[in-house]
BAMIVO-759930 format. One record per residue (C-alpha): residue number from 1; residue in one letter; x, y, z. Coordinates in steps of 0.02 Angstrom, whole numbers, plus 50000, padded with zeros to 5 digits. Layout:
BEGIN
+-----+---------+-------+-------+-------+
| num | residuo |     u |     v |     w |
+-----+---------+-------+-------+-------+
| NUM |       A |     X |     Y |     Z |
...
+-----+---------+-------+-------+-------+
END
This chain:
BEGIN
+-----+---------+-------+-------+-------+
| num | residuo |     u |     v |     w |
+-----+---------+-------+-------+-------+
|   1 |       M | 49927 | 49750 | 50406 |
|   2 |       Q | 50107 | 49877 | 50404 |
|   3 |       N | 50049 | 50041 | 50307 |
|   4 |       L | 50133 | 50115 | 50153 |
|   5 |       A | 50264 | 50233 | 50209 |
|   6 |       D | 50316 | 50091 | 50340 |
|   7 |       L | 50308 | 49943 | 50184 |
|   8 |       E | 50427 | 50056 | 50053 |
|   9 |       S | 50502 | 50109 | 50180 |
|  10 |       E | 50557 | 49928 | 50206 |
|  11 |       Y | 50564 | 49904 | 50025 |
|  12 |       S | 50696 | 49989 | 49994 |
|  13 |       F | 50792 | 49935 | 50098 |
|  14 |       L | 50768 | 49731 | 50021 |
|  15 |       E | 50864 | 49649 | 49879 |
|  16 |       A | 50762 | 49572 | 49738 |
|  17 |       D | 50722 | 49404 | 49807 |
|  18 |       D | 50675 | 49469 | 49977 |
|  19 |       R | 50569 | 49603 | 49919 |
|  20 |       Y | 50473 | 49456 | 49815 |
|  21 |       R | 50482 | 49369 | 49983 |
|  22 |       L | 50393 | 49528 | 50054 |
|  23 |       L | 50256 | 49538 | 49962 |
|  24 |       I | 50239 | 49374 | 49971 |
|  25 |       D | 50222 | 49389 | 50173 |
|  26 |       L | 50098 | 49530 | 50122 |
|  27 |       G | 49991 | 49432 | 50019 |
|  28 |       R | 49975 | 49321 | 50183 |
|  29 |       E | 49927 | 49454 | 50288 |
|  30 |       L | 49745 | 49504 | 50164 |
|  31 |       E | 49590 | 49436 | 50275 |
|  32 |       A | 49519 | 49272 | 50221 |
|  33 |       M | 49390 | 49273 | 50062 |
|  34 |       P | 49252 | 49163 | 50083 |
|  35 |       G | 49261 | 49033 | 49933 |
|  36 |       P | 49100 | 49088 | 49875 |
|  37 |       L | 49147 | 49266 | 49887 |
|  38 |       K | 49268 | 49207 | 49734 |
|  39 |       T | 49144 | 49179 | 49554 |
|  40 |       D | 49161 | 49273 | 49400 |
|  41 |       A | 49072 | 49430 | 49446 |
|  42 |       T | 49221 | 49452 | 49578 |
|  43 |       L | 49376 | 49401 | 49462 |
|  44 |       V | 49498 | 49548 | 49405 |
|  45 |       R | 49490 | 49493 | 49215 |
|  46 |       G | 49683 | 49539 | 49137 |
|  47 |       C | 49767 | 49454 | 49267 |
|  48 |       S | 49883 | 49323 | 49211 |
|  49 |       A | 49829 | 49202 | 49395 |
|  50 |       S | 49660 | 49215 | 49462 |
|  51 |       V | 49597 | 49372 | 49563 |
|  52 |       W | 49442 | 49407 | 49650 |
|  53 |       V | 49404 | 49554 | 49762 |
|  54 |       Y | 49246 | 49580 | 49878 |
|  55 |       P | 49200 | 49739 | 49930 |
|  56 |       M | 49106 | 49792 | 50100 |
|  57 |       A | 49021 | 49931 | 50110 |
|  58 |       Q | 49040 | 49982 | 50289 |
|  59 |       E | 48903 | 50067 | 50435 |
|  60 |       D | 49042 | 50212 | 50440 |
|  61 |       G | 49041 | 50224 | 50225 |
|  62 |       T | 49179 | 50186 | 50222 |
|  63 |       L | 49244 | 50038 | 50077 |
|  64 |       H | 49325 | 49879 | 50160 |
|  65 |       F | 49379 | 49741 | 50018 |
|  66 |       L | 49455 | 49545 | 50028 |
|  67 |       A | 49539 | 49497 | 49887 |
|  68 |       D | 49628 | 49322 | 49843 |
|  69 |       S | 49737 | 49268 | 49692 |
|  70 |       N | 49800 | 49086 | 49665 |
|  71 |       A | 49947 | 49142 | 49651 |
|  72 |       A | 50045 | 49189 | 49794 |
|  73 |       I | 50164 | 49370 | 49710 |
|  74 |       T | 49992 | 49390 | 49645 |
|  75 |       K | 49936 | 49412 | 49800 |
|  76 |       G | 50041 | 49519 | 49881 |
|  77 |       I | 50016 | 49640 | 49748 |
|  78 |       I | 49851 | 49650 | 49758 |
|  79 |       A | 49855 | 49655 | 49967 |
|  80 |       L | 49984 | 49806 | 49919 |
|  81 |       V | 49868 | 49896 | 49797 |
|  82 |       L | 49751 | 49877 | 49930 |
|  83 |       L | 49862 | 49984 | 50052 |
|  84 |       T | 49828 | 50146 | 49948 |
|  85 |       V | 49632 | 50125 | 49980 |
|  86 |       Q | 49564 | 49981 | 50110 |
|  87 |       D | 49442 | 50049 | 50250 |
|  88 |       Q | 49421 | 50245 | 50180 |
|  89 |       A | 49246 | 50319 | 50081 |
|  90 |       P | 49210 | 50304 | 49915 |
|  91 |       A | 49271 | 50513 | 49874 |
|  92 |       A | 49428 | 50472 | 49961 |
|  93 |       I | 49468 | 50322 | 49857 |
|  94 |       L | 49421 | 50390 | 49702 |
|  95 |       A | 49558 | 50547 | 49763 |
|  96 |       T | 49674 | 50434 | 49778 |
|  97 |       D | 49824 | 50408 | 49666 |
|  98 |       I | 49830 | 50250 | 49663 |
|  99 |       P | 49970 | 50210 | 49508 |
| 100 |       Q | 50059 | 50343 | 49617 |
| 101 |       A | 50071 | 50265 | 49789 |
| 102 |       L | 50090 | 50130 | 49705 |
| 103 |       A | 50259 | 50200 | 49605 |
| 104 |       P | 50427 | 50193 | 49736 |
| 105 |       F | 50410 | 49987 | 49740 |
| 106 |       D | 50436 | 50002 | 49530 |
| 107 |       L | 50345 | 49863 | 49530 |
| 108 |       S | 50360 | 49836 | 49331 |
| 109 |       K | 50535 | 49832 | 49361 |
| 110 |       Q | 50559 | 49719 | 49491 |
| 111 |       L | 50437 | 49608 | 49426 |
| 112 |       S | 50376 | 49525 | 49275 |
| 113 |       S | 50244 | 49579 | 49154 |
| 114 |       N | 50168 | 49424 | 49173 |
| 115 |       R | 50151 | 49479 | 49376 |
| 116 |       T | 50092 | 49701 | 49351 |
| 117 |       Q | 49994 | 49672 | 49165 |
| 118 |       G | 49832 | 49648 | 49313 |
| 119 |       I | 49887 | 49810 | 49383 |
| 120 |       P | 49781 | 49910 | 49298 |
| 121 |       N | 49643 | 49834 | 49311 |
| 122 |       M | 49667 | 49807 | 49508 |
| 123 |       I | 49636 | 49999 | 49519 |
| 124 |       A | 49514 | 50022 | 49407 |
| 125 |       L | 49379 | 49876 | 49474 |
| 126 |       I | 49404 | 49965 | 49656 |
| 127 |       R | 49377 | 50132 | 49543 |
| 128 |       E | 49224 | 50079 | 49478 |
| 129 |       T | 49190 | 50002 | 49647 |
| 130 |       A | 49230 | 50163 | 49733 |
| 131 |       A | 49118 | 50248 | 49597 |
| 132 |       R | 48972 | 50144 | 49595 |
| 133 |       Y | 48969 | 50176 | 49803 |
| 134 |       A | 48986 | 50363 | 49782 |
| 135 |       G | 48847 | 50342 | 49665 |
| 136 |       G | 48919 | 50403 | 49518 |
+-----+---------+-------+-------+-------+
END
């Protein structure tokens, strides 16, 4: 996967249709999430499409997230969210202002409200997971 800064640079030059395609492609790049991990416990509530996020603690103390969605654009959105926190320590995730990191993508203006309504819930689930692993 690309890093967030490179992706932001590319995204800023694209027209709306190409931005959709970029998000869809980003979602396709997500590491496959095995079907048995797509449970009620890993489901992100409040999204118009189904979104699942599964955290895995790594030996070095960082968190690696698997994610998937049944909608291509939404899968791209969760991939974008994960670019801000993937493979970081729980404390670093908690210190990351995810909405601020995503602000240059201006998703609320690029996508319908149905597509973006679940983003705060995706972020909340990731932050809650990091807090649990951080011991707080």
